C-alpha positions as CSV (number, residue, x, y, z in Angstrom):
1,M,-68.2,200.1,-50.7
2,A,-71.0,200.9,-47.9
3,G,-68.6,201.2,-45.3
4,D,-67.1,203.8,-47.3
5,R,-69.8,205.8,-47.6
6,E,-70.5,206.2,-43.9
7,R,-67.6,207.2,-43.0
8,P,-67.5,211.0,-41.2
9,D,-64.5,212.5,-43.6
10,R,-66.7,211.4,-46.7
11,E,-69.6,213.8,-45.8
12,P,-69.9,217.4,-46.3
13,P,-69.0,219.5,-43.0
14,D,-71.4,220.7,-41.2
15,R,-71.5,224.7,-41.1
16,E,-70.3,225.0,-37.6
17,L,-67.3,222.8,-38.3
18,L,-67.0,224.5,-41.2
19,D,-67.0,227.9,-39.3
20,R,-64.2,226.9,-37.3
21,E,-61.9,225.6,-40.0
22,Y,-62.0,229.1,-41.8
23,S,-61.6,231.1,-38.4
24,P,-58.2,231.4,-38.2
25,S,-58.6,233.0,-34.3
26,S,-59.9,229.5,-33.5
27,R,-56.2,228.4,-33.5
28,V,-54.6,231.7,-30.9
29,R,-55.7,232.9,-27.9
30,D,-56.7,236.5,-29.1
31,M,-56.2,237.6,-32.4
32,H,-57.1,241.6,-31.3
33,T,-53.3,240.8,-29.7
34,Y,-51.9,240.8,-33.3
35,L,-54.1,243.2,-34.6
36,R,-53.2,245.9,-32.6
37,E,-49.3,244.9,-33.1
38,Y,-50.1,245.7,-37.0
39,A,-51.4,249.0,-36.5
40,T,-48.6,249.6,-33.1
41,R,-46.1,248.8,-35.5
42,S,-47.2,251.1,-38.6
43,A,-48.2,254.0,-36.5
44,R,-44.6,253.6,-35.6
45,V,-43.3,253.2,-39.0
46,R,-45.4,256.7,-40.4
47,E,-43.5,258.0,-36.8
48,T,-39.9,257.6,-38.6
49,L,-40.6,257.2,-41.9
50,P,-41.1,259.6,-44.9
51,F,-44.1,258.6,-46.9
52,T,-46.9,260.2,-48.9
53,E,-50.1,259.2,-49.8
54,H,-51.7,258.8,-53.3
55,A,-55.5,258.2,-55.0
56,Y,-55.0,255.9,-57.6
57,G,-58.5,256.0,-58.5
58,P,-61.9,257.3,-57.6
59,D,-63.6,255.7,-55.0
60,P,-62.1,257.1,-51.3
61,A,-61.2,253.9,-50.2
62,Q,-58.6,253.6,-53.0
63,R,-55.2,255.2,-51.4
64,L,-51.9,253.8,-50.5
65,H,-49.0,254.7,-48.9
66,F,-46.0,254.5,-50.1
67,F,-42.5,254.7,-48.4
68,P,-39.9,255.4,-51.3
69,V,-36.0,255.1,-51.1
70,A,-33.5,257.3,-52.6
71,E,-32.2,255.1,-55.4
72,P,-33.3,255.9,-58.7
73,R,-35.6,253.0,-60.3
74,A,-35.9,251.3,-57.2
75,P,-37.9,247.9,-56.9
76,L,-40.7,248.3,-55.1
77,L,-42.7,245.5,-52.8
78,V,-46.8,246.1,-52.4
79,Y,-48.2,245.0,-49.0
80,V,-52.0,244.2,-49.7
81,H,-53.8,243.6,-46.5
82,G,-56.0,240.8,-45.3
83,G,-59.3,241.2,-42.6
84,Y,-61.5,239.0,-45.0
85,W,-62.4,241.5,-47.2
86,Q,-63.7,243.7,-44.2
87,E,-61.4,244.6,-41.8
88,L,-58.0,246.0,-41.7
89,S,-56.7,249.1,-43.8
90,K,-53.4,250.5,-45.2
91,E,-52.7,252.2,-41.7
92,D,-52.5,248.9,-40.5
93,S,-50.2,247.8,-42.9
94,C,-46.8,249.6,-43.2
95,F,-44.7,247.8,-40.5
96,A,-42.9,245.6,-42.6
97,A,-41.8,248.7,-44.7
98,P,-37.9,249.4,-42.3
99,Y,-37.0,246.1,-44.0
100,F,-37.4,247.1,-47.6
101,L,-36.0,250.5,-47.0
102,A,-33.4,249.2,-45.1
103,R,-32.2,247.2,-48.1
104,G,-33.3,250.0,-51.1
105,I,-36.4,248.7,-51.8
106,S,-39.5,250.6,-51.6
107,F,-42.5,250.0,-50.4
108,A,-46.4,250.3,-50.6
109,A,-49.7,249.5,-48.3
110,L,-52.1,249.4,-50.9
111,G,-55.7,250.1,-49.2
112,Y,-59.0,249.0,-50.6
113,G,-62.7,249.8,-50.2
114,L,-64.2,246.8,-47.8
115,A,-67.1,244.2,-47.8
116,P,-70.3,244.3,-47.4
117,A,-70.3,248.1,-48.7
118,H,-68.1,246.8,-51.9
119,R,-68.5,243.6,-53.1
120,L,-66.0,241.5,-54.4
121,D,-65.6,241.7,-57.7
122,D,-65.3,245.2,-56.8
123,I,-62.7,245.1,-54.3
124,V,-60.7,242.6,-56.4
125,A,-60.9,245.3,-59.5
126,M,-59.7,248.2,-57.1
127,V,-56.3,246.4,-56.2
128,R,-55.7,245.4,-59.8
129,D,-56.2,249.3,-60.3
130,G,-53.8,249.8,-57.8
131,V,-51.5,247.5,-59.4
132,R,-51.5,249.4,-62.9
133,W,-52.0,252.7,-61.3
134,L,-47.6,252.1,-59.5
135,R,-46.8,250.7,-63.1
136,A,-47.9,253.3,-64.7
137,G,-46.4,256.0,-62.4
138,A,-43.5,254.1,-62.1
139,A,-41.1,256.8,-63.0
140,E,-42.3,259.7,-61.3
141,L,-42.3,257.4,-57.7
142,G,-38.7,256.4,-58.3
143,V,-39.4,252.7,-59.0
144,D,-38.8,250.4,-61.5
145,P,-41.2,249.4,-63.5
146,D,-39.5,246.2,-64.0
147,R,-39.6,245.5,-60.6
148,I,-42.8,245.6,-58.7
149,F,-43.8,242.8,-56.4
150,L,-47.4,242.1,-54.6
151,S,-47.5,240.4,-51.2
152,G,-50.4,240.3,-49.1
153,S,-51.8,237.9,-46.2
154,S,-55.1,235.9,-46.0
155,A,-57.5,237.9,-48.1
156,G,-54.8,239.8,-49.3
157,A,-53.1,237.2,-50.5
158,H,-56.0,236.4,-51.9
159,L,-56.3,239.6,-54.0
160,V,-52.6,239.7,-54.9
161,A,-53.5,236.0,-56.5
162,M,-56.1,237.7,-58.6
163,C,-53.7,240.0,-60.0
164,L,-52.2,236.7,-61.3
165,L,-54.9,236.1,-63.3
166,D,-55.1,236.8,-67.3
167,G,-58.2,239.5,-68.3
168,W,-57.3,243.2,-66.7
169,L,-54.4,243.8,-68.6
170,P,-54.7,246.1,-71.9
171,A,-53.3,243.6,-74.7
172,P,-50.2,242.6,-75.0
173,L,-49.4,242.7,-71.8
174,R,-50.3,239.5,-69.1
175,P,-49.5,239.9,-65.6
176,A,-46.4,238.1,-65.7
177,D,-45.1,241.4,-67.3
178,V,-46.2,243.4,-64.8
179,V,-45.9,241.3,-61.9
180,R,-42.2,240.2,-61.7
181,G,-43.0,238.2,-58.5
182,A,-45.4,237.7,-55.5
183,V,-45.3,236.7,-52.0
184,L,-48.3,235.4,-50.9
185,L,-49.6,234.1,-46.9
186,S,-52.3,232.1,-45.8
187,G,-54.4,232.6,-48.2
188,V,-57.9,231.6,-49.5
189,Y,-58.0,230.4,-53.5
190,E,-60.4,228.6,-53.2
191,L,-63.8,230.4,-52.4
192,E,-66.4,228.2,-52.8
193,P,-66.9,226.7,-49.0
194,L,-66.7,230.5,-47.7
195,C,-70.8,230.4,-49.0
196,R,-71.1,228.1,-46.4
197,T,-70.1,229.7,-43.8
198,Y,-70.3,233.0,-41.4
199,I,-68.0,234.3,-44.0
200,G,-70.1,234.5,-47.1
201,A,-72.8,235.2,-45.0
202,A,-71.6,238.5,-43.8
203,I,-70.3,239.8,-47.2
204,G,-73.1,238.1,-49.4
205,L,-70.7,236.2,-51.3
206,T,-72.9,234.4,-54.4
207,G,-71.6,231.0,-55.9
208,A,-70.9,232.9,-59.0
209,E,-69.1,235.4,-57.5
210,A,-66.9,232.3,-56.0
211,S,-66.2,230.9,-59.1
212,R,-65.4,234.2,-60.8
213,N,-63.1,235.2,-57.7
214,S,-61.4,231.2,-57.2
215,P,-57.7,231.6,-58.4
216,V,-56.9,228.1,-58.4
217,R,-59.4,227.6,-60.9
218,H,-58.2,230.0,-63.5
219,L,-54.3,230.0,-63.2
220,R,-52.1,230.0,-66.5
221,G,-48.8,230.4,-67.4
222,P,-46.8,232.5,-68.0
223,L,-47.2,233.2,-64.1
224,P,-43.8,235.4,-62.0
225,P,-41.8,233.3,-59.1
226,L,-44.0,232.8,-56.2
227,I,-43.6,232.7,-52.3
228,V,-46.4,230.7,-51.1
229,A,-46.3,230.3,-47.4
230,R,-48.2,229.4,-44.0
231,G,-48.2,229.5,-40.4
232,G,-47.4,225.8,-39.1
233,N,-50.2,226.6,-36.7
234,E,-53.1,227.1,-39.3
235,T,-56.6,225.4,-39.6
236,G,-56.6,222.0,-41.8
237,A,-59.0,224.4,-44.3
238,F,-56.1,227.1,-44.5
239,A,-53.5,224.3,-44.7
240,D,-55.7,222.6,-47.6
241,Q,-55.9,226.1,-49.6
242,H,-51.9,226.7,-49.4
243,D,-51.5,222.9,-51.1
244,R,-54.4,223.5,-53.8
245,F,-52.5,227.1,-54.7
246,V,-49.6,225.0,-55.3
247,R,-50.2,222.8,-57.1
248,A,-52.2,225.0,-59.5
249,A,-49.1,227.3,-59.9
250,A,-47.0,224.6,-60.2
251,A,-49.2,222.7,-63.0
252,A,-49.6,226.3,-64.6
253,G,-45.6,226.4,-64.8
254,A,-44.8,228.6,-61.7
255,T,-41.6,228.1,-60.1
256,V,-42.9,228.2,-56.7
257,T,-41.6,228.2,-53.1
258,D,-43.2,226.7,-50.4
259,L,-43.0,227.5,-47.1
260,V,-44.8,226.0,-44.1
261,I,-42.9,228.2,-41.0
262,E,-43.5,226.9,-37.5
263,P,-44.0,227.7,-34.6
264,R,-45.9,231.0,-37.0
265,N,-49.7,231.4,-37.2
266,H,-52.1,233.3,-39.4
267,F,-51.3,236.1,-37.4
268,D,-47.8,236.6,-36.4
269,L,-46.4,235.2,-39.8
270,P,-46.9,238.7,-42.0
271,F,-44.0,240.1,-39.5
272,D,-41.5,238.2,-41.0
273,L,-42.2,239.2,-44.2
274,G,-38.8,241.3,-45.0
275,D,-37.0,240.1,-42.0
276,P,-33.6,238.8,-42.9
277,A,-33.6,236.5,-39.5
278,S,-36.7,234.4,-40.5
279,P,-37.3,231.7,-43.6
280,L,-39.9,234.0,-44.8
281,G,-38.0,237.2,-45.0
282,R,-35.1,235.4,-46.6
283,A,-36.8,233.7,-49.6
284,T,-38.6,237.2,-49.9
285,L,-35.4,239.3,-50.1
286,A,-33.7,236.7,-52.2
287,L,-37.0,236.9,-54.7
288,L,-36.8,240.6,-54.8
289,A,-32.9,240.7,-55.3
290,A,-33.1,238.2,-58.5
291,R,-32.1,239.5,-61.7
């Protein structure tokens, strides 16, 4: 009907609306409070727990912090930070390590090169390099190569999702052979809308890059078990991204734990990773304990 075509919710969103929908900070009073807390907690962890720093590739940004446990062939949780591919670092990403080390699980905070100095294709390749390096060096690190789990928040969830796609591992390996499970928090999985936002402008995102790097378009089975979570206090765009990925992963045959955590927001949800007092932490610890 003609009236349907005139409804505002059927019209393409304007730039101001789309910018707001893809701005997680629009739902919190001050996002910098959370960013400072990432850095403060992570610095405290590095001061109190032994860790080593490793280069996993030739770029100076390809480095990671590794927190070991004493148990041989321990599981490993790898955390990939967010920041819309432009901010944060491995130094800001160690805060969850104590939860996992206390349960005999090693932890790695993976750094990568940031946009716009690095193109998105290159950032995806770096994170995949890190996962390959960790698997290849598992014995030396005291890690079980068959129990490597990935986790990431926001842009980090996108980068983890890109590690679930085919085509980056030497045959006959497939992602489910290397990644035992993944925990994705508040991710962006369809990048085309970002081309029309301040984020796309800041990183120079092209339509072709968005298409190549939209995991919802390319997910194929087999996939490892997944936890896909978001805060209850997220924008509609992030809720839609979450739902799209859950549907795509389920359609590809994955076992998906779908979590919407109240009253968490985009920035404080990662603090629950590994916390047994939280629904996300309990689900994550159960995933890593499964045989």
